[in-house]
C-alpha angles and dihedrals in degrees: 000000000000114000127187087261095064086072130050114277109230119230096273093049092049090052091051092048095047091049096045094050095048093047090050088053092047093046089047090055097048088055092061121095120221097270093051094043090053097043127107135156113241113295093010130107126255120237089262091053089053088051089047089049094053090050089052089052100045097044098068091043091052089046093050092048092058088063118095116259093249090057092051089050091050095048101040107010128225133299117269092192142040119274114263117241123261088258094047093051093046088049090051093050093048091050090052088051092049087053090056101267113159142170113278142184117353092007095065108097128224124232112292132203130221087236088065096049096098093049090050095047089051090050087047096051095045090054093050091049091051090047093050091052093047090053088060091059089063127083121227086250096053093050087064096036103050122071135202128186122251119200095228104022102041123219111005130178115243089255091054091046088054093046084053096049092048091051096042094070090053090050095053094046090053089051091053094047089047092053092047090052088058089056088060 
């Protein structure tokens, strides 16, 4: 069966997918009580840490997309291949995780408290809104021409980076749900 993810999402569809997935994650976190929000199995992140991680991942992308195209080309070069599909990008990310890939450096969140949830969610929403506005400034062609580095996946086209960002929220929501299911 062919789904919309077996083809490239156009700019408008990307914006919709990104917004929808991040709204679902935000709403899920708002549904958690304090005990759930602060729970994590040993060596895993709490819901608040997952939220902080997503903020840490979205922020540099939003900052990069503010830059003019020629600056991005100068800093990172141009794509020498077609963009992967959404499905292809997600598969590649899942393979890297299965191989042991993990967040590192500035993407590792510090402990978070339930009291800071509203502040983090507000920051999260603001970044997603800024990112949505930035995407609109790019042509379909530039989404496939410009590249950015991803710490785990290497060089990605902007389209692929946005695919990743749209999926990333879903991935982390599923992890929180999985950890809470362990809690029973």
